[in-house]
Backbone as CSV, one residue per row, in Angstrom:
resi,resn,N_x,N_y,N_z,CA_x,CA_y,CA_z,C_x,C_y,C_z
1,MET,-43.704,-8.258,9.747,-43.327,-6.896,9.429,-44.536,-5.976,9.605
2,TYR,-44.257,-4.718,9.887,-45.304,-3.737,10.163,-45.081,-2.465,9.357
3,ARG,-46.176,-1.958,8.810,-46.144,-0.684,8.080,-46.334,0.443,9.079
4,VAL,-45.530,1.493,8.954,-45.717,2.697,9.751,-46.392,3.718,8.848
5,LEU,-47.528,4.248,9.315,-48.362,5.129,8.502,-48.564,6.479,9.173
6,LEU,-48.584,7.522,8.367,-48.976,8.848,8.830,-50.396,9.109,8.360
7,LEU,-51.206,9.719,9.229,-52.592,10.024,8.901,-52.748,11.525,8.700
8,ASN,-53.524,11.900,7.718,-53.729,13.315,7.406,-54.597,13.988,8.459
9,ASP,-54.304,15.256,8.698,-55.175,16.107,9.501,-55.143,17.501,8.867
10,ASP,-56.018,18.359,9.307,-56.127,19.693,8.705,-55.289,20.746,9.415
11,TYR,-54.436,20.339,10.345,-53.729,21.314,11.175,-52.210,21.225,11.107
12,THR,-51.658,20.034,10.964,-50.206,19.874,10.943,-49.644,20.440,9.641
13,PRO,-48.689,21.360,9.725,-48.117,21.949,8.502,-47.394,20.910,7.647
14,MET,-47.495,21.081,6.345,-46.842,20.153,5.415,-45.337,20.094,5.665
15,GLU,-44.733,21.228,5.941,-43.283,21.271,6.182,-42.896,20.449,7.406
16,PHE,-43.760,20.430,8.421,-43.496,19.631,9.619,-43.528,18.142,9.278
17,VAL,-44.465,17.734,8.437,-44.554,16.334,8.018,-43.294,15.942,7.237
18,ILE,-42.839,16.807,6.365,-41.600,16.538,5.618,-40.439,16.381,6.592
19,HIS,-40.366,17.249,7.587,-39.301,17.168,8.592,-39.353,15.826,9.332
20,ILE,-40.540,15.385,9.702,-40.714,14.080,10.377,-40.152,12.961,9.497
21,LEU,-40.510,12.982,8.224,-40.073,11.926,7.300,-38.558,11.934,7.115
22,GLU,-37.970,13.109,7.073,-36.512,13.212,6.934,-35.810,12.765,8.215
23,ARG,-36.310,13.215,9.348,-35.640,12.969,10.624,-35.788,11.536,11.130
24,PHE,-37.011,11.012,11.116,-37.258,9.712,11.731,-37.253,8.541,10.748
25,PHE,-37.400,8.834,9.456,-37.454,7.752,8.470,-36.342,7.855,7.436
26,ASN,-35.430,8.795,7.646,-34.253,8.964,6.777,-34.612,9.107,5.303
27,LYS,-35.688,9.813,5.035,-36.113,10.035,3.651,-35.409,11.269,3.092
28,ALA,-35.039,11.199,1.817,-34.504,12.365,1.123,-35.634,13.370,0.952
29,ARG,-35.288,14.622,0.766,-36.280,15.698,0.658,-37.350,15.382,-0.396
30,GLU,-36.925,14.926,-1.553,-37.857,14.640,-2.652,-38.839,13.528,-2.273
31,GLU,-38.329,12.443,-1.692,-39.206,11.338,-1.305,-40.125,11.751,-0.153
32,ALA,-39.588,12.522,0.795,-40.404,13.001,1.913,-41.547,13.879,1.408
33,THR,-41.267,14.715,0.440,-42.301,15.575,-0.140,-43.360,14.736,-0.845
34,ARG,-42.933,13.713,-1.575,-43.867,12.830,-2.278,-44.788,12.110,-1.283
35,ILE,-44.219,11.588,-0.212,-45.021,10.885,0.800,-45.993,11.861,1.474
36,MET,-45.494,13.053,1.814,-46.353,14.066,2.453,-47.543,14.403,1.562
37,LEU,-47.299,14.575,0.271,-48.397,14.891,-0.650,-49.375,13.727,-0.759
38,HIS,-48.862,12.505,-0.713,-49.735,11.330,-0.742,-50.631,11.320,0.498
39,VAL,-50.049,11.598,1.666,-50.832,11.675,2.908,-51.897,12.770,2.777
40,HIS,-51.499,13.911,2.244,-52.399,15.051,2.107,-53.583,14.736,1.184
41,HIS,-53.311,14.073,0.072,-54.358,13.819,-0.922,-55.170,12.545,-0.662
42,HIS,-54.556,11.559,-0.013,-55.225,10.263,0.167,-55.587,9.949,1.615
43,GLY,-55.157,10.802,2.546,-55.539,10.621,3.941,-54.589,9.774,4.759
44,VAL,-53.725,9.023,4.079,-52.781,8.148,4.772,-51.596,7.879,3.843
45,GLY,-50.427,7.686,4.447,-49.247,7.375,3.646,-48.273,6.523,4.426
46,GLU,-47.592,5.649,3.708,-46.644,4.731,4.333,-45.260,5.354,4.436
47,CYS,-44.707,5.303,5.640,-43.358,5.836,5.886,-42.298,4.769,5.702
48,GLY,-42.672,3.519,5.944,-41.726,2.419,5.825,-42.300,1.148,6.414
49,VAL,-41.555,0.055,6.232,-41.956,-1.254,6.752,-40.816,-1.764,7.629
50,TYR,-41.150,-2.142,8.856,-40.134,-2.484,9.850,-40.582,-3.689,10.678
51,THR,-39.646,-4.210,11.467,-40.012,-5.220,12.452,-40.914,-4.562,13.486
52,TYR,-41.593,-5.361,14.274,-42.534,-4.831,15.265,-41.870,-3.806,16.188
53,GLU,-40.698,-4.169,16.734,-40.030,-3.308,17.705,-39.616,-1.974,17.089
54,VAL,-39.072,-2.010,15.887,-38.633,-0.781,15.222,-39.844,0.080,14.874
55,ALA,-40.900,-0.538,14.349,-42.115,0.203,13.997,-42.709,0.874,15.233
56,GLU,-42.776,0.138,16.325,-43.328,0.677,17.564,-42.507,1.876,18.056
57,THR,-41.199,1.773,17.974,-40.317,2.859,18.388,-40.525,4.091,17.518
58,LYS,-40.620,3.892,16.205,-40.795,5.020,15.292,-42.134,5.722,15.536
59,VAL,-43.194,4.960,15.743,-44.508,5.542,16.040,-44.416,6.395,17.306
60,THR,-43.790,5.864,18.338,-43.647,6.600,19.602,-42.826,7.872,19.410
61,GLN,-41.725,7.776,18.673,-40.875,8.947,18.440,-41.648,10.043,17.701
62,VAL,-42.368,9.648,16.659,-43.122,10.627,15.866,-44.224,11.262,16.705
63,MET,-44.954,10.459,17.428,-46.054,10.989,18.245,-45.527,11.935,19.326
64,ASP,-44.443,11.557,19.983,-43.852,12.414,21.018,-43.370,13.732,20.417
65,PHE,-42.691,13.659,19.286,-42.158,14.852,18.625,-43.295,15.782,18.194
66,ALA,-44.351,15.204,17.640,-45.504,16.010,17.208,-46.152,16.707,18.408
67,ARG,-46.310,15.989,19.508,-46.918,16.580,20.701,-46.039,17.703,21.258
68,GLN,-44.726,17.485,21.266,-43.804,18.516,21.770,-43.951,19.811,20.969
69,HIS,-44.287,19.673,19.691,-44.446,20.842,18.826,-45.921,21.244,18.655
70,GLN,-46.779,20.656,19.486,-48.207,20.976,19.545,-48.929,20.779,18.215
71,HIS,-48.610,19.653,17.558,-49.307,19.283,16.328,-50.105,18.004,16.587
72,PRO,-51.285,17.884,15.979,-52.134,16.704,16.210,-51.806,15.517,15.293
73,LEU,-50.658,15.535,14.641,-50.278,14.477,13.706,-50.411,13.094,14.346
74,GLN,-50.989,12.163,13.599,-51.149,10.790,14.068,-50.255,9.859,13.259
75,CYS,-49.583,8.972,13.967,-48.730,7.957,13.342,-49.147,6.618,13.935
76,VAL,-49.391,5.645,13.065,-49.852,4.321,13.502,-49.062,3.241,12.794
77,MET,-49.226,2.028,13.284,-48.596,0.888,12.622,-49.639,-0.189,12.389
78,GLU,-49.426,-0.964,11.319,-50.336,-2.068,11.035,-49.534,-3.230,10.453
79,LYS,-50.001,-4.418,10.716,-49.320,-5.608,10.213,-49.393,-5.631,8.699
80,LYS,-48.282,-5.939,8.059,-48.231,-5.962,6.600,-48.757,-7.293,6.088
């Protein structure tokens, strides 16, 4: 299993991060806000734990979406 993580930066708007969590990780608004604040305060936050293929797809989707909207948001995966 692999953890999908969002990394904090000083440029991506908090609302955009919440949108990412709702859209790609099916998080409710409250949970998405909690994760976003964790990323903001701790530098990194876990979006979910998935099989390798699903984690890889989610990382690609998030990175592509962020680039399309000209945000430097970073999404990575690591073995759990």
